[in-house]
N, C-alpha and C positions, 0 to 999 in steps of 0.2 A: 852676337857682335856686341862688344863693350865700348861705350863711349868714355872719353876722358874729360875732366873739367866741365862737369855738367852742373848747371844751376837751375832753380826753378823761379818762376815768376807768374804774372798774369797778363793776359791778352788785353790789348786796347783796340787796335783797329788795324786792318791791312790797307796799307798805302797803295800798293800795286801787286802785280803777281810775285814780285821778288822781295818786297820790303814790307815790314810791319812795325808798328809801335807796340811796346810792352812795358810793363812795370817789372823792375828788378831791384829788390831792396829799397822800394819807395821812390826810385828814380826811373824816369822815362828814357828808354833806349830804343834806338833804331836798329832792327835786326834783319838778318837774312832769312827768308822763307825757303827752306829746302824742298819746295813742292810748288809747281805751277798750276796744279788743279784747283778747283773752285773751293772746296773745303768748307762750304757754307755751314754745314751742320756742325763743324768742329771749331772753327775760328770765329767765336762769339765773344763779345765783350765780357770780360771777367773770368774767362776760362783759365784754369790752371795750366801752365805749360812748362815744358823743360827745354832748355837751350844749351848748346854746346859752346864753351867759350874758346875763341882762337886767338892766341897772342901772336898775330901777324901784322907787322906794320904796313903790309902792301894791301891788307883788306880795308874796304870801306866800312865794314860793320865789324864790332867785336865778337857778336854772337850770332849763332845759326839756330832757328827754331826747328826742333827735331821731333817732339812729341806733345800731345794735347790730351788732358785728362777728360774723359767722356763718362758720366756716371761714376761708377766705382772703379773703372779701368782705365788704362792708358792706350792711346792710339799712336803709333810711330807714323809720322808724316814724312820722313826722309826718303825721298824718291831715289836717292842713289844707293840705298842700303839693301834692297831686296835681292839684287844680283849677288852681293857679297854673302848675305845669309844663306841663300840657296847654294851658292858654290861651295861655302864652308861645310854645309850639311852633307852635300854630295862626297866630299873628300872624307868626311867623318863617318860615311855609311848610315847616315840617319833618315834617309828617304827610302823606304822599302821598295819603291818601284824601280830603283836604280842601285841594285846591289852588284857587287863584283866588277866595278868599273876599273879599267886598266889605264885610262887616260881621261883627264878633264881639263879643258882649256877655255879660257874666257875670251869673248869678243873675236868670233870667227866668221869671216865673210862667206855667204852663199848667195850666188845670183846678184840681185841688186840690194841685198840687206846684209846686215851684220847682225848675227844672233849672239845672244848673250853667252851662251855656253855650248861648247862641242864635247862630246864624249864617245869613248869607245869602251866595250866590255869584253872583247875578244872575239865577239860574233858579229855584232852590229856596230855601226856608227851612227850617230844621231845628233840633233841640235835640240837645245832647250831655249825658248824665249820666256823671260820672266817678266811679269807684271805685278806692281805692287798695288795693293787694294786698301783704300782708307774709308770707302763709303759703306755704311751700314744702315739698312732699314728694316725694322721689325725682326731682327735676327737673321737677316739675309745680307751677306757681303755682295757688293755689286761693283762692276767695272764696265766702262769708265765713269768718272764723275764729271767729265767734259769731253766733247768730241775729239777723236783721235784718228786722223787719217794716217798718221804713221804707224799707229797700232793695228789698223786694218791691213795696211801694206805688208806688215810683218806677217800676218797670219796667211795671206795668199802666197807668200814666199815660202812659208813652212809647208803648205800644200804641195807646192813645187818640189820641195826637198823629198817629201814622202814619196811623190811620184818618180823621183830619181833614185829611189831605193834606200834612202836614210830614214831612221826612226825620228819621227817628228813630235815635239811636246810643247805645249803652252802651259806654263806654270804660274798660277796666281798665288802670291804670297799674301795673305790677309794679315795686315799689320796690326792685329788686335786679337784678343781672345773673346769667346762668347758667341760667335755666329754659328748658326745651325747648317747653314748651306751657303752656296755661291751661285750666283746667276749673272749673265751679262746684262747690263743696264740698256735694254733696247729703247726705252724712253729717251734716254739722253743721245745714244748713238745707234741707230737702227742698222747702219751699214756694218759696224764692228759685230753687233749681235749676229747678223746674218752670216758674216764671214766665219765667226766662230762655230756656227752650227755647220756650215759646209765643210770646215776643217774636221770637225767630228766625223762626219760622213765619209771623208776622204781618208780616214785613217790616222789623223793627227790625235794624239792622246792629250786629254785636258785634265790638269791636276789643280787641286786647290788645298792649301795648307794654311792653318792658322798660326800665330805667333805668340809666345809669351813676351810681353812687352812691359818694361819698367822705365822710369824716367831716363836712365842711363843705359839701357840694354834691350836687345831684341834678339830672340832665338826662335828657331822653327819649333812648332810643336806637333799638332795633330792633323791628319788628313780629314777634310770635311766634305759633304756631298756636293757634287756639282749638278746643276739643274739647267739644262739648255732649252 
């Protein structure tokens, strides 16, 4: 996915979950943060950042914060983009576990949840729930970075989908490169971690892929190891 009208700046501080102060061209700007996670290891004073400019008179902020530089690489923090990146990769046949798809559709309801992607391949029908990952510790990507009751609910609904005969998948898109493996962040949310382990035992397939991230672009890259 390619962003348009991207500028770079430096982070000052986070005002609340949705708003931050940044420097752009020497001026202080109030910007929208496109991720409600904690992001404490990324949003630090002085960090180099990338922002998307939106020329919309109805918006309260002119810019949206979409990526942060960490070390020598970039981390995309846009929580809305993982679904689109995975969807586009499925259509382009770039995810080897999902070859020969005959139908791909976004936002489909099952039970009490709405899964991100529904697919058919001529033989089976299935659902994919996509989670964006921005947290990395010592080369290990981890999710979540804040407790997520909604995420845990989605996992149990996916188990029900598998029990009903569908092919069920939880797909973690790591919004950076350089991670060696993925694991659930049990220290942050033990309920989510336990639900993911139960899903694996119930036949839900767990996937993790990293991404090539530039200040103005994110594309799916390689599959990495999942450790439950």
